[in-house]
N, C-alpha and C positions, 0 to 999 in steps of 0.2 A: 497774727500767727505771729510768736517768736520762734527762738533758735530752739526752746525746752520743745515744742507743740512737732514742731520740726523733728528732732530726734525723736518722738515717740512714734511719730508717722512714718518715720525711716526702719525703724524695730520692727514696728508691728507688719509693714510691707516685707520686709526679709521671713518675721514669724509669725502669722497671726494667732497662733496658739498661746504667747506667751501669759502668763498670770501677770495682776496686775502686779502682784511684789515683784515678781523676775522684770517687768517693765520700768517697776521705781527702781529699781538696782541699776539695772541700766542706763538708764535716765538722769543717773542720783536726784530724785528726791524721795522723798519721805512718801510712804504709801498715800495717805488720802490727798494732797495736794495732784498726785498722778492720778490718780483716781475722776479728782475733779476736773483737771483736765485734759484726761480720755471721754469723759460723758459729754464735756462740751463739744469737742472735736466730731463724736457722733453726732449729736443735736445738729451741731451747725451744718453737716450734711459733709465733711472735711474724707470723714472715715464712712462709707455708703454701706458698708457690710462686711461680714467676715466666710469667709468659705473654703473650701477644697480646693486643691486646683489638680486635677486630675489627668493622667494619660490616655488620649485618645485611644490611642495603638491595645493598651490594656487590656478598655473597655470593649475590644472587638470595632470602635472607629477607626479602620486600618486610610480610610480615601477622604482624600479634603482639597475642595476646589474653590476658589474664588470669581465671581460672577461677577460679570458687571453688569447692568441694568439702566438701560437708554430708556427715558418713559417718551412718550404721546404724546402723552398729556402733563401739565405738571398744574394747573389750578389746584388750593386747597380744598375740598374734596376728595381728588385721585389720590395728590398725598397721602392725605389722610387715611383711607383707605388700605393704599398700599402699602403704608407702614404697618398698619394695624394686621394688614393678611400678614406681611412678613414674621411681624413676632409672633406670631402665632402658628407659627415654623419649626418644630425641637431643634430639626438640624440646622439651622441656623442660630451660629454660633459669633455671627459679629454681624453687625449693619452698619454703613456709615453713609452721609447721604454729603453728595462731592459737590462741589463749583465746577462747572463745563459738563464736556460729556467726556467720558458715560456720568449716568445721573447719583446710583450710589456703584459703590463697593459693597460685598455680599462675600460672605467666608462659611463654610458649610460643608460639614462633616457628614460622613455615612459609613456605611459598611464597604460597600467597595462600587465597580462602576457602574452594571445594573441598577443598585439600590440609586445610585445619585441620576441616573438616564430619566430610570421615573419620577424620580422627586424633579428635577429640572424639565421635562416635562405636563407631568401633573399639575406640578404647585406653582413654580415659580417661574413658568410662562404663560400661565391663567391669573396670573395675580392681575391686577386694577391699573390698567393706563400701559404696562407695560407694549412698549413699541420691537424693543430686542433686546437681547442674554446674548451675552458672549462669555467665557467660563476659560480657564486657565486651571493647569493640575499644581497643587503641591509641593515641589519634588522634597524640600527639607525646611525645616526649622533654622534659620538661626540665628534672631535674637527672638524670645519669644518669656511674656509675663516678666517683660523685668519691670521693676517698682520705678517708681517718677523718681526723677531727678530732685531733690532736694534741697 
């Protein structure tokens, strides 16, 4: 990856809806080389996809929590079952496996506190291998959806 590829990625992080023509102009390439580079960045996995970034509150998801998960057991099958079940819960918008305790950090959105409580009790607490859950509420987003520093 060279400086031109990094410029392409930086521009797309700022505006994923750029046309190839506009992108080429911004990175000072002609259309064909820019298009080739873009396709190669997509093929290589450097660009994983394109999507709209939604405002959760605008679509009625006004409650957000961070859930810390400590596993009872961490054998391969239990971890795979836990992660598979976790990925099937639409309210889980991000999840990371961590070193140390806790084992996972899970970001959850819901309509309100009662909806979160049902999700917590009925889905999260019943996931395979879970020993303990603890959660904290998100008061405010300070840094969100920041582009990667290229």
